[in-house]
C-alpha positions in Angstrom: -1.4 12.2 -6.7 -4.8 11.0 -5.7 -5.4 10.2 -2.1 -5.8 6.6 -0.9 -9.4 7.3 0.2 -10.3 8.7 -3.2 -9.0 5.6 -4.9 -10.8 3.3 -2.5 -14.1 5.2 -3.2 -13.5 5.2 -7.0 -12.9 1.5 -7.3 -15.6 0.6 -4.7 -13.5 -1.7 -2.7 -14.6 -2.9 0.7 -11.1 -2.2 2.0 -10.5 0.8 4.3 -7.5 3.1 4.5 -6.7 1.6 7.9 -6.7 -2.0 6.5 -4.3 -1.1 3.7 -2.0 0.7 6.1 -2.1 -2.3 8.4 -0.9 -4.6 5.6 1.9 -2.2 4.7 3.0 -1.6 8.2 3.1 -5.3 8.9 5.4 -5.8 5.9 7.6 -2.7 6.8 8.4 -4.3 10.1 10.1 -7.1 8.2 12.4 -4.8 6.2 12.7 -3.7 2.6 10.3 -5.2 0.1 8.9 -4.7 -3.4 5.5 -3.2 -4.1 4.4 -6.4 -5.8 5.1 -8.4 -2.7 2.3 -6.7 -0.8 -0.3 -7.0 -3.6 -1.5 -10.5 -2.6 -2.1 -9.4 1.0 -4.1 -6.4 -0.2 -6.1 -8.6 -2.6 -6.9 -11.1 0.2 -8.8 -8.3 1.9 -11.1 -7.9 -1.1 -11.0 -10.9 -3.5 -12.7 -8.8 -6.2 -9.6 -6.6 -6.7 -7.5 -7.3 -9.8 -3.7 -6.8 -9.6 -3.9 -3.4 -11.2 -6.4 -2.1 -8.7 -4.4 -3.5 -5.7 -1.3 -1.9 -7.1 -3.1 1.5 -7.4 -4.1 1.2 -3.7 -0.6 0.2 -2.6 1.1 3.0 -4.5 -1.2 5.6 -3.1 -0.7 4.4 0.4 3.1 4.2 -0.1 3.3 7.7 -1.6 1.5 9.0 1.6 4.1 7.1 3.7 6.9 8.7 1.7 5.4 12.2 2.4 5.4 11.3 6.1 9.0 10.3 6.0 8.4 6.7 7.0 9.7 5.1 3.8 11.5 5.8 0.5 10.8 4.1 -2.8 13.5 3.3 -5.3 12.1 1.8 -8.5 9.7 -0.7 -7.0 11.6 -1.2 -3.8 10.2 0.1 -0.6 12.8 0.9 2.1 11.7 1.6 5.6 13.3 4.7 7.2 11.9 4.2 10.7 9.8 1.8 12.6 6.2 1.8 11.5 
């Protein structure tokens, strides 16, 4: 698994790790969601991102949150395990 920062640097997005986590944490507070539901919010931070790039960023950030024990992912569903 590549780190979120590595992917940000590789695709040359103006987004930061913090901005992506902010989008995800905001959505986590609302309950379970699908990965695709957060893509438009990520893309709104950098209009040059295509859907595939936004999804790579989302998946990398979500995988880091899984490792921290904040969420679990089942298929494309993100399930909060504690308050973010």
